[in-house]
C-alpha positions as CSV (number, residue, x, y, z in Angstrom):
1,M,95.0,-202.0,25.5
2,A,94.6,-198.5,23.8
3,E,95.9,-197.9,20.3
4,A,99.0,-196.1,19.4
5,A,98.2,-192.6,18.0
6,G,98.9,-192.2,14.7
7,P,101.3,-190.1,13.0
8,V,101.2,-186.8,13.1
9,F,101.1,-185.2,9.2
10,S,103.0,-182.2,8.3
11,L,102.0,-179.5,5.9
12,I,105.5,-179.5,4.6
13,T,106.1,-182.3,2.3
14,T,108.9,-183.5,0.2
15,S,106.9,-182.6,-3.2
16,L,106.0,-179.1,-1.5
17,I,109.9,-178.2,-0.8
18,T,111.5,-179.6,-3.8
19,T,108.7,-177.9,-6.2
20,T,109.4,-174.4,-4.7
21,I,112.8,-174.7,-5.0
22,V,113.3,-175.8,-8.4
23,F,110.6,-173.1,-9.6
24,V,112.5,-170.3,-7.7
25,V,116.0,-171.4,-9.0
26,V,114.6,-171.5,-12.8
27,A,113.0,-168.3,-11.9
28,T,116.5,-167.0,-10.9
29,M,118.2,-167.9,-13.6
30,A,115.2,-166.3,-16.2
31,V,115.9,-162.9,-14.3
32,A,119.8,-163.4,-14.2
33,L,119.4,-164.1,-18.2
34,R,117.3,-161.1,-18.4
35,F,119.5,-158.5,-16.7
36,Y,122.4,-159.7,-18.9
37,V,120.6,-159.4,-22.2
38,V,119.6,-155.8,-20.8
39,M,123.5,-154.9,-20.1
40,K,124.5,-156.3,-23.4
41,S,122.0,-154.4,-25.1
42,K,123.6,-151.6,-27.1
43,S,120.1,-149.5,-27.8
44,S,119.6,-149.1,-23.9
45,T,121.8,-147.6,-21.5
46,R,120.0,-147.8,-18.3
47,I,117.7,-150.6,-16.5
48,E,113.9,-149.6,-17.2
49,A,111.3,-149.9,-14.1
50,D,110.1,-153.1,-15.3
51,H,113.3,-154.8,-14.7
52,W,113.1,-153.6,-11.5
53,L,109.8,-154.9,-10.5
54,V,110.5,-158.3,-11.8
55,L,113.5,-158.7,-9.3
56,A,111.4,-157.5,-6.5
57,A,109.1,-160.3,-7.1
58,L,111.8,-162.9,-7.4
59,V,112.7,-161.5,-3.6
60,F,109.5,-162.5,-2.7
61,C,109.8,-165.7,-4.1
62,Y,113.1,-166.4,-2.0
63,G,111.0,-165.4,0.7
64,F,108.6,-168.3,0.4
65,M,111.0,-170.5,-0.3
66,I,113.0,-170.0,3.0
67,Q,109.8,-169.8,4.9
68,T,108.8,-173.3,3.5
69,I,112.4,-174.8,3.9
70,C,112.4,-173.2,7.5
71,A,108.8,-174.9,8.4
72,G,109.9,-178.2,7.4
73,A,113.2,-177.7,9.5
74,I,110.9,-176.7,12.9
75,G,107.9,-178.8,12.0
76,G,109.1,-181.6,9.8
77,V,108.8,-183.0,6.4
78,N,106.0,-185.1,5.8
79,Y,105.6,-186.0,9.3
80,S,105.7,-184.0,12.4
81,S,106.9,-184.9,16.1
82,M,105.5,-182.2,17.3
83,Q,102.0,-182.6,19.6
84,P,98.9,-182.4,17.6
85,L,97.6,-179.5,18.7
86,V,100.9,-177.5,18.7
87,A,101.3,-178.9,15.2
88,A,98.0,-178.1,13.9
89,S,98.3,-174.4,15.3
90,F,101.9,-174.2,13.7
91,F,101.0,-175.3,10.3
92,A,97.9,-173.0,10.2
93,K,100.3,-170.2,11.1
94,I,102.6,-171.0,8.0
95,A,99.4,-171.1,5.9
96,W,98.2,-167.8,7.4
97,T,101.5,-166.3,6.8
98,D,101.8,-167.6,2.7
99,L,99.6,-164.8,1.2
100,F,101.7,-161.7,2.8
101,L,104.6,-163.4,0.4
102,T,102.8,-164.9,-2.7
103,Q,100.3,-162.1,-3.2
104,P,103.3,-159.3,-3.5
105,A,105.5,-161.4,-5.7
106,S,102.2,-161.7,-8.0
107,T,101.2,-158.2,-8.2
108,L,104.8,-157.3,-8.5
109,V,104.9,-159.8,-11.5
110,K,101.8,-158.3,-13.1
111,L,103.0,-154.5,-12.8
112,S,106.6,-155.4,-14.5
113,I,104.9,-156.8,-17.5
114,L,102.0,-153.7,-17.6
115,Q,105.3,-151.5,-17.3
116,F,106.9,-153.6,-20.2
117,Y,103.8,-153.0,-22.3
118,K,104.0,-149.1,-21.6
119,R,107.7,-149.2,-22.8
120,I,106.7,-151.1,-26.2
121,F,103.3,-149.5,-27.2
122,I,103.6,-145.8,-26.8
123,T,100.0,-144.8,-27.9
124,S,98.4,-142.7,-24.9
125,K,94.8,-144.7,-24.4
126,F,97.2,-147.9,-24.0
127,R,98.9,-146.5,-21.4
128,L,96.0,-145.3,-19.7
129,A,94.7,-148.6,-19.8
130,C,97.8,-149.8,-18.5
131,N,97.9,-147.7,-15.5
132,V,94.2,-148.4,-14.7
133,Q,95.2,-151.9,-14.5
134,M,98.2,-151.3,-12.8
135,A,96.0,-149.1,-10.1
136,L,93.7,-152.0,-9.9
137,C,96.5,-154.7,-8.9
138,I,97.8,-152.4,-6.5
139,V,94.3,-152.3,-4.8
140,W,93.9,-155.9,-5.2
141,C,97.2,-156.3,-3.4
142,I,96.6,-154.0,-0.2
143,A,93.2,-154.8,0.1
144,T,94.4,-158.8,0.3
145,I,97.0,-158.3,2.5
146,F,94.9,-155.6,4.8
147,T,92.0,-158.4,5.1
148,Q,94.3,-161.4,5.6
149,L,95.8,-159.2,8.4
150,F,93.1,-158.6,10.6
151,C,90.8,-161.8,9.5
152,A,90.6,-162.4,13.1
153,N,90.5,-160.6,16.6
154,P,93.0,-161.0,18.0
155,I,95.6,-161.5,14.8
156,S,96.5,-164.7,16.7
157,G,93.2,-166.4,16.6
158,A,94.0,-166.6,13.0
159,W,96.1,-170.1,13.3
160,S,93.8,-171.0,16.6
161,V,92.7,-174.5,16.3
162,T,90.7,-174.7,19.6
163,A,88.2,-171.6,19.1
164,D,87.0,-169.6,16.5
165,Y,88.2,-166.1,16.2
166,L,87.3,-165.1,12.4
167,V,85.6,-161.8,12.0
168,I,85.2,-162.3,8.3
169,D,83.6,-165.2,6.2
170,Y,87.0,-166.3,5.3
171,P,86.2,-169.2,2.8
172,T,84.4,-166.5,0.5
173,F,87.5,-164.2,1.1
174,A,89.7,-166.9,0.0
175,L,87.8,-167.6,-3.2
176,A,87.1,-163.8,-3.9
177,I,90.8,-163.2,-3.8
178,F,91.9,-166.1,-5.9
179,G,89.4,-165.6,-8.6
180,A,90.2,-162.1,-8.5
181,G,93.6,-163.1,-9.3
182,I,92.4,-165.3,-12.3
183,V,90.6,-161.9,-13.8
184,L,93.5,-159.7,-13.7
185,D,96.0,-162.3,-15.1
186,T,93.9,-162.5,-18.3
187,I,93.2,-159.0,-18.6
188,T,96.8,-158.5,-18.2
189,L,97.6,-161.1,-21.3
190,C,94.9,-159.8,-23.3
191,L,95.6,-155.9,-23.1
192,P,97.9,-155.5,-26.1
193,L,96.0,-157.7,-28.5
194,P,94.1,-154.8,-29.8
195,V,97.5,-153.2,-30.1
196,I,99.2,-155.8,-31.8
197,G,96.3,-156.2,-34.3
198,T,96.8,-152.7,-35.4
199,L,100.4,-152.8,-35.8
200,H,101.6,-152.5,-39.6
201,M,103.0,-155.8,-40.6
202,E,101.9,-159.4,-42.0
203,T,99.3,-161.5,-40.1
204,Y,101.7,-164.3,-39.3
205,R,103.8,-161.8,-37.6
206,K,101.1,-160.5,-35.4
207,W,100.2,-163.9,-34.7
208,K,103.9,-164.8,-33.3
209,I,103.7,-161.7,-31.2
210,A,100.5,-162.4,-29.8
211,A,101.9,-165.8,-29.0
212,I,105.1,-164.9,-27.2
213,F,102.9,-162.6,-24.7
214,W,100.5,-165.5,-24.2
215,L,103.2,-167.9,-23.1
216,G,101.9,-166.3,-19.8
217,I,98.9,-168.4,-20.1
218,F,100.6,-171.1,-17.4
219,C,100.2,-168.4,-14.9
220,V,96.4,-168.3,-15.1
221,V,96.5,-172.1,-15.5
222,A,98.4,-172.0,-12.3
223,A,96.0,-169.8,-10.4
224,A,93.1,-171.9,-11.8
225,V,94.3,-174.8,-10.4
226,R,95.3,-172.9,-6.9
227,F,91.5,-171.8,-7.1
228,Y,90.6,-175.5,-7.4
229,Y,92.4,-176.7,-4.8
230,T,91.2,-173.7,-2.3
231,F,87.8,-174.5,-3.2
232,A,87.9,-178.3,-2.2
233,E,89.9,-177.4,0.8
234,L,87.4,-174.9,2.0
235,N,84.9,-177.2,1.2
236,A,86.0,-180.5,3.1
237,V,87.7,-178.8,6.5
238,D,85.9,-180.6,9.4
239,S,85.9,-177.8,12.4
240,S,86.2,-180.8,15.0
241,F,89.8,-181.4,15.8
242,D,90.2,-185.3,16.9
243,G,94.3,-185.8,16.6
244,G,94.4,-185.6,13.0
245,F,94.6,-182.7,10.2
246,P,93.9,-183.1,6.3
247,Y,96.3,-181.2,4.4
248,G,95.7,-182.9,1.5
249,N,94.2,-180.1,-0.2
250,L,95.8,-177.0,1.9
251,V,99.1,-178.8,0.4
252,G,98.2,-178.4,-3.3
253,T,96.9,-175.0,-2.7
254,A,100.3,-174.3,-0.9
255,T,101.9,-176.0,-4.1
256,W,100.2,-174.1,-6.6
257,S,100.6,-170.8,-4.5
258,R,104.5,-171.0,-5.0
259,I,104.4,-172.0,-8.7
260,E,102.3,-169.2,-10.0
261,P,104.4,-166.2,-8.9
262,S,107.6,-168.2,-10.0
263,A,106.1,-169.0,-13.1
264,S,104.9,-165.6,-14.1
265,I,108.6,-164.2,-13.6
266,I,109.7,-167.0,-16.2
267,A,107.0,-166.0,-18.9
268,A,107.7,-162.4,-18.1
269,C,111.3,-162.5,-19.2
270,L,111.0,-164.7,-22.3
271,P,109.8,-161.8,-24.5
272,L,113.5,-160.4,-24.0
273,Y,115.3,-163.2,-25.1
274,G,115.0,-162.4,-28.9
275,S,118.4,-161.0,-28.9
276,L,120.1,-164.3,-28.0
277,V,118.9,-166.1,-31.0
278,P,121.1,-165.1,-34.3
279,K,119.5,-163.1,-37.1
280,S,117.0,-162.4,-34.5
281,R,115.3,-158.9,-33.2
282,T,114.0,-158.3,-30.1
283,L,110.3,-158.4,-29.6
284,E,110.5,-154.6,-28.4
285,S,112.4,-153.4,-31.7
286,A,110.0,-155.2,-33.8
287,I,106.8,-153.7,-32.6
288,R,108.4,-150.4,-32.5
289,S,109.8,-150.8,-35.9
290,A,106.2,-151.3,-37.0
291,I,104.8,-148.6,-35.0
292,E,107.5,-146.1,-36.4
293,L,106.7,-147.6,-40.3
294,F,103.1,-147.3,-39.7
295,S,103.6,-143.5,-38.6
296,V,106.0,-142.5,-41.2
297,R,103.8,-143.8,-44.1
298,S,100.7,-142.1,-42.2
299,T,102.7,-138.8,-42.1
300,S,103.9,-139.4,-45.8
301,R,100.2,-139.7,-47.0
302,G,99.6,-136.3,-45.1
303,S,102.4,-134.6,-46.5
304,R,101.5,-135.7,-50.0
305,G,97.9,-134.6,-49.5
306,S,98.9,-131.2,-48.2
307,S,101.3,-130.7,-50.8
308,T,98.9,-131.6,-53.7
309,R,96.4,-129.3,-52.1
310,N,99.0,-126.2,-51.8
311,S,99.5,-126.9,-55.7
312,R,96.3,-126.7,-56.6
313,R,95.6,-123.4,-54.3
314,A,94.8,-120.5,-56.6
315,P,97.7,-117.9,-56.8
316,A,96.6,-114.7,-55.2
317,P,95.6,-111.6,-57.3
318,P,98.2,-109.2,-58.5
319,T,97.9,-105.7,-56.2
320,E,97.6,-102.4,-57.8
321,E,101.2,-101.3,-56.9
322,D,102.3,-105.0,-58.8
323,E,100.4,-103.9,-62.0
324,A,101.6,-100.3,-61.7
325,A,105.2,-101.9,-61.3
326,L,104.9,-104.4,-64.5
327,T,103.3,-101.3,-66.5
328,N,106.4,-98.9,-65.6
329,G,108.9,-101.8,-66.1
330,T,110.4,-101.6,-62.5
331,W,111.0,-103.8,-59.8
332,H,110.8,-102.5,-56.1
333,K,114.1,-103.1,-54.3
334,L,114.3,-105.1,-51.5
335,S,115.8,-103.4,-47.9
336,E,119.4,-104.2,-47.2
337,T,117.8,-106.6,-43.9
338,A,115.9,-109.5,-44.3
339,S,114.3,-110.8,-41.4
340,V,114.6,-114.8,-41.5
341,S,112.3,-117.0,-38.7
342,K,112.0,-119.9,-37.9
343,G,110.1,-121.4,-34.7
344,M,110.4,-118.8,-32.0
345,T,114.1,-117.8,-33.1
346,E,114.9,-114.6,-35.4
347,T,118.2,-114.0,-36.8
348,E,118.8,-110.7,-39.5
349,E,120.5,-111.8,-42.2
350,R,122.4,-109.1,-44.9
351,V,121.7,-109.8,-48.4
352,S,122.9,-107.8,-51.6
353,D,120.8,-106.2,-54.3
354,S,122.2,-108.8,-56.7
355,Q,121.1,-112.3,-54.8
356,I,118.9,-113.3,-52.5
357,K,119.2,-117.0,-50.8
358,V,115.9,-118.5,-50.2
359,T,116.0,-121.7,-47.6
360,S,113.2,-124.3,-47.7
361,D,110.6,-124.0,-44.9
362,I,111.7,-120.7,-43.8
363,D,109.1,-117.7,-43.9
364,V,111.4,-114.6,-45.4
365,G,109.7,-111.5,-44.8
366,Y,110.8,-108.3,-46.7
367,A,110.0,-105.0,-46.9
368,R,109.7,-102.7,-50.3
369,A,111.8,-99.6,-50.6
370,T,109.8,-96.5,-50.6
């Protein structure tokens, strides 16, 4: 008597659906609160680019949440009613499409964070570094999507379970893109640290600001856990198909692929909530104040040094005409019209013989009467 066939497992599990929904809902609340803070703020009259970028990332999060729910509704949750071959092909297709949703979400969050950096740290060198990092993130995203799309020939061969249509070394590709994501996340977190170290404020406040930025360390942890599950899956998959399919590590990869962008959105929104705490300033205003204070003090020191040098400068020696005027006891009269110039504009001002109006920091030219 033949034994009954075992259950057909599903890639979509209860824990995967629950985790996805919870993190997307919390990310939605974080973005909504972020926009509330922005609209409430009196210092800004428009919504900056970093806010729109994080909102776009949230849209992709809703994309993979809907994908997960629909895949569970069609293929089954925990167990599938499909035939084994059909179920394996269907869930392979779901796993293949994951990257087209999670990758743009992660990239948009990185771009939002870098754009936020550029808005509060205004040095030209730092902005250049941010632009370079943004370019690397965009190239990483485009290259990943392009490679994933054409990893098999034909494209539908990417989710085939009966033949190998892959045209690339997919395990190496998967580990490379996830490893590059960890590196980019780490660089993004470390990027503002040298600038924070130069801020004109107390050391403990520098540590507090750095700690706020490093709330995103959980995103690096999530990316590292995803890398681990991907490595375990790629080293445990058996190319033969005998009616069952091991989804254990693949479920872990799918779960952390959804956690990472949602957690990144939450972390990217946290630095903007300072104004919600009574008697607290926003992170942006605190950093800008420190930069402006440092600039004012530097300018003040430069002005004092310039004034001191000018005061020590020896007066110009008198000309022969001046000595003659002093000897004869006469002074040259100013002409009736004096030219007053400042910058690129020039006006004429009538002055009387008995009174001259002197304005500081304005060069006054005059001609001696002949």
